[in-house]
N, C-alpha and C positions, 0 to 999 in steps of 0.2 A: 911690199905694200906701201912703204914710204915713197918709193919712186912713183908708184901709181898716183898717190895723193898729190905729190909735187906737180905731176903733169896735169892733173885736174885743175889745180890752182892756176898754172900757166895758161891752160886752155880757156878758163873763164876770164882771166885777165885780158886775153886777146878778144874775147867776146865783148867785154866792157869797152875796150878801145874801139870796137866796131860801131858803138853807139854814136860816136862823133862823126864817123865816116863809114857808112855801111858798104861802100864800094872800094875800100882800101884792101887790096889783095893780100898784102903782107900781114895785116892784122887778121884777115880771114884764115890764112895758113896757120898763124899762131894759135888761133882758136880751134881750127879743125884737126890738125895733126895730133897735138897732145891729148885732146879729148878722145880721139879715135884709138890711140895706142895705149892709153892709161889702163883700161880694163885688162889688158894682157898681163900687166904686172900684178894686178889684183888677183887674177885667175891663178897665177903661179903660186901665190901664197895659199890660196884655197886648196890647190892640188896637194901641197905639202901637208896641210892639216889632215886630209883624209888618210894619207899614208900612216900617220901616227895614230889615228883613231883605229885603224886596222890592227896595229901592234897591240893596242890596249885590249881589244876584244879577242885577239887571237889570230895570228897570221894564217893558220891552217883553215880558217873559215872562209877566207877570201879566195876567189878564183886565181888571182895573181898576187905576187908578193908586194909588200909596200914599196920596195925598191923599184919594181917594174912599173907600178902606178906612177910614182913620182917622176922617174926618169922619162917615161913615155910621154906623159902629159906636159911636163915642163919643156921637153924637146919640141913638142907640137906648139907650145906657147911661144917658144923662141922663133920657130919658123913663121908663125903668124905675125910676130913682132917685126921680123925682118921684112916681110912683105909689106906690112902697113907702113913701116918707116921708110922703106925705099920708095914706095908709091907716093908718100907725102913729100919726100925730097924731090922726086921728079916733078910732081905737080907744082911745087914751090919755085922751081928753077926753070920751068918750061916757058918758052917764049912764044909758043904757038898753041892753038886750041887742041891740036892732035896730041901734042906733048902733055898737056894738062889732062886730057882724057886717058892717056896711057897711065899716068900717075894715079888717076882715080880708079882705073880698072885694077891696078895692083893693090890699092887699098881695099877695094871690094873683095879681091881674092884673099887677102890677109884676114879680113873680118869674117868672111865665110868659113875659112879654115878654122878660125877661133870658135865660131858657132858650132861647127861639126864636132870639134874637140870637146866643147862643153857638153854637147848632147850625148856623145859617147860616154863621157865622164859621168853624167847623171844616170845614164842607164846602168852602167857598171856599179855605181853606188847603190842604186835601187836593188840590184841583184845581190849585193853584199848585205844590205839590210834584210832582204828576204831570207838569205842563208842564216843570218844572225838570229832572226826570229824563230827559226827552226832548231836552233842550237840551245841546249840547256846550259845553265850557268856552270855546271860541273864540267862541261866539255869546251868551255871557252878558254881564254888565256890563263897563264899561271897565276899563282897567288900574289905576284908582285903588283898587279893592277886590279885585284879583286875589289878592294875598297873603293878605288877610283871609279870603277864601273857602276857602283851602287850610288854614287853621289848625284844630287840634283844638278849641281853645277856642270858636271860632265854631260848629263842628259840634255840640259838646255843649250849647251855649247854646240852639240851635234845638230840640234834643230836650227840654231842661229846660222851655222855654217851652211846647212842645206838651203835656208832662205837666201843667204848671200849669193850662193851659186846660181839659184834660180833668177834672182834680180839682175845679176851680171849677164846672164843668158838673154833675158828679155831685152835689156839695153843693147846687146850686141846684135840681136835680130833687127831691132829698130834701126841701128846704124847701117846694116846691110841694105835695108829697104831705102834708106835715105841716100846712100852713096850710089846705089844701083840706078836711081832716077837722075843722078847728076847734080851738080852744084846749083843748078837753076830749077831743079824739080820741085814739085809741090810739097813733098815732105820736108825737104831742106829749108823751105821758106815758111813752114807752118809752125808758128810759135807754140801753139797749144800742144801739139804732139811732142815738141822738144821739152816743154816744161813738165810733161808727164813722164815721158819714156827715157829721157836722158839724165838730167841731174838727179831727180828723186830716186831713180833706180840705184845709182851709185851711192847716193847719200844713205839710203836705207841699208844697203849692203854693208857699207863701212860701219854704220851705226850698230848693226847686228853683231859684227865681230869685234866691236869695241866694247859694247856693254857686256857681251859674253866673250871676253877676250880669251885666246888660247891659254895664256898663263893662268887665268882664273879657272877656266874649264878643266884644265889638266891638273889643277891643284898643286902646282909646283913640280909636276913630273913630266914637263914637256921634254926636257933633255933625256930623261930615262926612256921615253917612248921613241927615241930616234932610231932610224933604221941604218944598218951598216951596209956598205958596198960589198963586204965580204960575206955577209949572211946569206944563206940560201934558204929556199922554202923548206927544204927537208930539215935543215938545222933548226929552223924556227919551230917546226912541228915537234921535233924531238925535245926541244927545250920546254915546250908547253906540256908535252906528255910527261916529262920528268917532273915538272912542277906539280901536276895533278897526282902523280903517284906519291909524291911527298905529302900532299894534303891528305890523301886517303890513308897513308901510313900513320899520320898523326892522329886521325880519328879512329883508327883501329884499336 
């Protein structure tokens, strides 16, 4: 998250420098590349949050394990980042128009990959929510997170996280459309769309997860909700079942 924010600052610094000379290609690259790749870092943090939400509610409810979600989407995030970064580097060092276009095409491919990843992520998240709504409290995770699940802070954090993911997705779709038309395209030179679909989307996403910070939402149990590389889906289900048997035994 911090890396993403630093890149946002660098990108807007480049945009400010463009005010004095809009045709300075170096300043244009300083503005374009950081703002293009920054959301990839933000998305990685959002992916990690969902994996811990699954642990709190119960890993057996999810189609895939938290480990699978985290590793899969963070890997896709890395691939997207590599494509965008490589494309930006090629565009920055190209001496010909064709070289610049090659770099732009790679950046488009990276952002498209990011958009697809975010879309799949949102669909799987919605499926998890659907499964969760069909699950009674007694069939959710063990007693360790029972109190946390009932708190308003955790409830609001989940909504804030969902809003942040949607905002980053909207911004990424906008960037695809902008880059697809080229650096001289109408979207790239439209200040109104930039002022609505670029900065505000990221600002609101960051605001959401800052006001409803994971540390606050998890009520100090962020570390307790960590997934382990060694944990399997079966082991998680057995642990949850064991906890429920313990609860039922205490009430008997």
